[in-house]
C-alpha positions as CSV (number, residue, x, y, z in Angstrom):
1,X,22.9,-46.0,17.8
2,X,20.1,-44.6,19.9
3,X,17.4,-42.3,18.6
4,X,18.9,-39.4,20.6
5,X,22.3,-40.1,19.2
6,X,21.0,-40.1,15.6
7,X,19.1,-36.8,16.2
8,X,22.2,-35.3,17.7
9,X,24.2,-36.2,14.6
10,X,21.5,-34.9,12.3
11,X,21.8,-31.4,13.9
12,X,25.0,-31.1,12.0
13,X,24.4,-30.2,8.3
14,X,27.3,-32.3,7.1
15,X,25.6,-35.4,8.6
16,X,22.1,-34.4,7.8
17,X,22.8,-33.8,4.1
18,X,25.8,-36.3,3.8
19,X,26.2,-40.0,3.8
20,X,24.8,-40.5,7.4
21,X,21.6,-38.7,6.5
22,X,21.1,-40.7,3.3
23,X,19.8,-43.7,5.3
24,X,16.5,-41.7,5.6
25,X,14.1,-40.4,2.9
26,X,13.5,-36.7,3.0
27,X,11.0,-34.5,1.2
28,X,13.7,-33.3,-1.2
29,X,13.8,-36.9,-2.5
30,X,10.1,-37.1,-3.4
31,X,10.3,-35.6,-6.9
32,X,13.1,-38.1,-7.9
33,X,11.4,-41.1,-6.4
34,X,8.1,-40.3,-8.2
35,X,9.4,-39.0,-11.5
36,X,13.0,-40.2,-12.0
37,X,14.1,-42.9,-9.5
38,X,17.6,-43.0,-11.0
39,X,18.2,-39.5,-9.7
40,X,17.4,-40.5,-6.0
41,X,19.7,-38.6,-3.6
42,X,21.3,-36.7,-6.5
43,X,20.4,-33.1,-5.6
44,X,21.3,-30.3,-8.0
45,X,22.2,-26.9,-6.6
46,X,20.1,-24.2,-8.2
47,X,20.2,-20.4,-7.7
48,X,16.8,-20.4,-5.8
49,X,18.1,-23.2,-3.5
50,X,21.3,-21.2,-2.8
51,X,19.4,-18.0,-2.3
52,X,17.0,-19.8,0.1
53,X,19.9,-21.3,2.0
54,X,21.5,-17.9,2.5
55,X,18.1,-16.4,3.5
56,X,17.6,-19.1,6.2
57,X,21.1,-18.6,7.5
58,X,20.8,-14.8,7.6
59,X,17.7,-15.0,9.8
60,X,18.2,-18.1,11.9
61,X,22.0,-18.7,12.1
62,X,23.8,-15.4,11.1
63,X,26.9,-16.6,12.9
64,X,27.4,-19.1,10.0
65,X,27.3,-16.6,7.2
66,X,31.1,-16.5,7.1
67,X,31.0,-20.1,5.8
68,X,29.2,-19.0,2.6
69,X,31.4,-17.7,-0.3
70,X,30.2,-14.5,-2.0
71,X,31.7,-13.4,-5.3
72,X,32.4,-9.7,-6.0
73,X,31.4,-9.8,-9.7
74,X,28.8,-8.1,-11.8
75,X,27.5,-11.3,-13.3
76,X,28.1,-15.1,-13.6
77,X,29.6,-14.6,-17.1
78,X,32.7,-12.7,-15.8
79,X,36.1,-14.3,-15.5
80,X,36.1,-13.3,-11.8
81,X,33.1,-15.5,-11.2
82,X,34.4,-18.4,-13.3
83,X,37.7,-18.3,-11.5
84,X,35.9,-18.4,-8.1
85,X,33.9,-21.4,-9.2
86,X,37.0,-23.2,-10.4
87,X,38.8,-22.4,-7.1
88,X,35.9,-23.3,-4.8
89,X,34.8,-26.5,-6.6
90,X,31.2,-25.4,-6.1
91,X,28.5,-25.8,-8.7
92,X,27.1,-22.3,-8.1
93,X,28.0,-19.2,-6.0
94,X,26.1,-16.1,-4.9
95,X,26.9,-12.7,-6.1
96,X,27.0,-9.5,-4.1
97,X,23.8,-8.3,-5.8
98,X,22.1,-11.5,-4.6
99,X,23.1,-10.8,-1.0
100,X,21.8,-7.2,-1.2
101,X,18.3,-8.5,-2.2
102,X,18.3,-11.2,0.4
103,X,19.3,-8.7,3.1
104,X,16.4,-6.4,2.1
105,X,14.0,-9.3,2.3
106,X,15.3,-10.3,5.7
107,X,14.9,-6.7,7.0
108,X,11.4,-6.5,5.6
109,X,10.5,-9.8,7.2
110,X,11.9,-9.0,10.6
111,X,10.5,-5.5,10.7
112,X,7.0,-6.9,10.6
113,X,5.9,-7.3,14.3
114,X,3.8,-10.5,13.7
115,X,6.5,-12.2,11.8
116,X,9.2,-11.1,14.2
117,X,7.2,-12.6,17.1
118,X,6.7,-15.9,15.3
119,X,10.4,-16.2,14.3
120,X,12.1,-14.7,17.4
121,X,9.9,-16.2,20.2
122,X,12.2,-17.2,23.1
123,X,11.0,-20.8,23.2
124,X,11.7,-21.5,19.5
125,X,14.2,-24.1,18.5
126,X,16.0,-23.5,15.2
127,X,17.1,-26.2,12.7
128,X,15.6,-29.0,14.8
129,X,15.8,-32.5,13.2
130,X,13.3,-35.3,13.5
131,X,13.1,-38.9,12.3
132,X,10.3,-41.4,12.1
133,X,8.4,-44.0,10.2
134,X,5.8,-42.9,7.6
135,X,4.0,-45.5,5.6
136,X,6.6,-48.1,6.4
137,X,9.7,-46.1,5.5
138,X,12.2,-44.1,7.6
139,X,12.0,-40.4,7.1
140,X,13.9,-37.4,8.3
141,X,13.1,-33.7,8.4
142,X,14.8,-30.5,9.8
143,X,12.5,-27.7,10.9
144,X,13.6,-24.2,10.3
145,X,11.7,-23.2,13.4
146,X,10.1,-25.5,16.0
147,X,7.8,-23.3,18.0
148,X,5.2,-23.8,20.7
149,X,2.3,-23.9,18.3
150,X,3.7,-24.3,14.8
151,X,6.5,-25.8,12.8
152,X,7.6,-22.9,10.6
153,X,9.5,-23.1,7.3
154,X,11.0,-20.0,5.6
155,X,10.7,-19.8,1.8
156,X,11.7,-17.3,-0.9
157,X,9.7,-17.1,-4.2
158,X,10.0,-15.3,-7.4
159,X,6.2,-14.6,-7.6
160,X,4.2,-14.6,-4.4
161,X,1.0,-14.4,-6.4
162,X,1.8,-17.9,-7.7
163,X,3.0,-19.4,-4.5
164,X,-0.1,-21.6,-4.0
165,X,0.6,-23.1,-7.4
166,X,4.3,-23.4,-6.6
167,X,3.5,-25.2,-3.4
168,X,2.3,-28.1,-5.6
169,X,5.2,-27.9,-8.1
170,X,7.9,-27.8,-5.4
171,X,6.2,-30.4,-3.2
172,X,5.5,-28.1,-0.2
173,X,2.3,-30.1,0.3
174,X,4.3,-33.3,0.9
175,X,6.8,-31.3,3.1
176,X,3.9,-30.1,5.2
177,X,2.6,-33.7,5.6
178,X,6.0,-35.1,6.5
179,X,6.8,-32.3,9.0
180,X,3.4,-32.3,10.7
181,X,3.7,-36.1,11.0
182,X,7.2,-36.1,12.4
183,X,7.0,-33.0,14.6
184,X,3.3,-33.3,15.7
185,X,2.5,-29.6,15.1
186,X,0.8,-27.7,12.3
187,X,3.0,-26.4,9.5
188,X,3.2,-22.8,8.5
189,X,5.1,-21.3,5.6
190,X,6.5,-17.8,5.8
191,X,7.3,-16.5,2.3
192,X,9.4,-13.6,1.1
193,X,9.0,-12.5,-2.6
194,X,12.2,-11.7,-4.4
195,X,10.3,-9.7,-7.1
196,X,8.0,-7.5,-5.0
197,X,9.6,-7.9,-1.6
198,X,6.2,-8.8,-0.2
199,X,5.8,-11.1,2.8
200,X,3.2,-13.8,3.1
201,X,2.2,-16.4,5.6
202,X,0.5,-19.7,4.5
203,X,-1.2,-22.3,6.7
204,X,-2.1,-25.7,5.4
205,X,-5.6,-27.0,4.7
206,X,-6.7,-30.6,5.1
207,X,-6.9,-30.9,1.3
208,X,-3.3,-29.6,1.0
209,X,-2.1,-32.1,3.5
210,X,-4.0,-35.0,1.8
211,X,-2.4,-34.1,-1.5
212,X,1.0,-34.2,0.3
213,X,0.1,-37.6,1.8
214,X,-0.7,-39.0,-1.6
215,X,2.8,-38.0,-2.9
216,X,4.5,-39.5,0.2
217,X,2.6,-42.8,-0.5
218,X,3.8,-42.8,-4.1
219,X,7.3,-42.0,-3.1
220,X,7.4,-44.9,-0.6
221,X,6.0,-47.3,-3.2
222,X,8.8,-46.2,-5.6
223,X,11.4,-46.5,-2.8
224,X,10.3,-50.0,-2.0
225,X,10.5,-51.0,-5.7
226,X,13.9,-49.5,-6.4
227,X,15.8,-49.0,-3.1
228,X,14.1,-50.8,-0.2
229,X,15.4,-54.0,1.4
230,X,13.2,-56.1,-1.0
231,X,13.8,-53.9,-4.1
232,X,13.3,-55.9,-7.3
233,X,13.7,-53.2,-10.0
234,X,16.7,-51.3,-11.4
235,X,16.0,-47.5,-11.2
236,X,17.8,-47.1,-14.5
237,X,15.1,-49.2,-16.2
238,X,12.3,-47.0,-15.0
239,X,10.0,-45.8,-17.8
240,X,7.7,-42.9,-17.2
241,X,4.1,-43.7,-18.4
242,X,1.3,-41.2,-18.5
243,X,-1.9,-40.6,-20.5
244,X,-2.1,-37.3,-22.4
């Protein structure tokens, strides 16, 4: 299969996140590879992830919103919600109150002229995939927005004042390194705060990218040990070792 054919398939979310896409390492694999190799490619759906997915879709691909199930329930403890989970087979579903917040955030973001210009520029490409070799392993990425000057990623956060710290905890530094390497353009994060509804824009320093590169190197080392063509270790035998 040619590179162009692979990229075309990766435009489809089912292929990107499904079995076809698992032949590549992605930034979402880094935490497992570094900290728990047995969990490689086993991604748990959390409420922030689900909220972020809806936020992305609302801004970039609103025509796909109908594919996302919303529950008309006051909380996730109600029988209505539990029945919806059982019927859908999903791990987690959004409530109407979640959607109200995310719509306010999207309105706040798109009413800002600078943000609107960055996101809505006519030359932008949304949900653009990329593949390539980094430190000897094959990686994939999908840019929220591939623009003329930047690769832009949309994020939601519970506390924008702690976003710089969260960027380390959630491996946004390694994401920036991978995306800048594969797409060949500087990475910019546009962030919407779910608590204050404040909007932020974050560019990446050389130090931030170097920290990300270090994580990518560690992830590739772990992948080679446990999953690469010459893997010699069982990921279930991994023992985490640190000095306190």
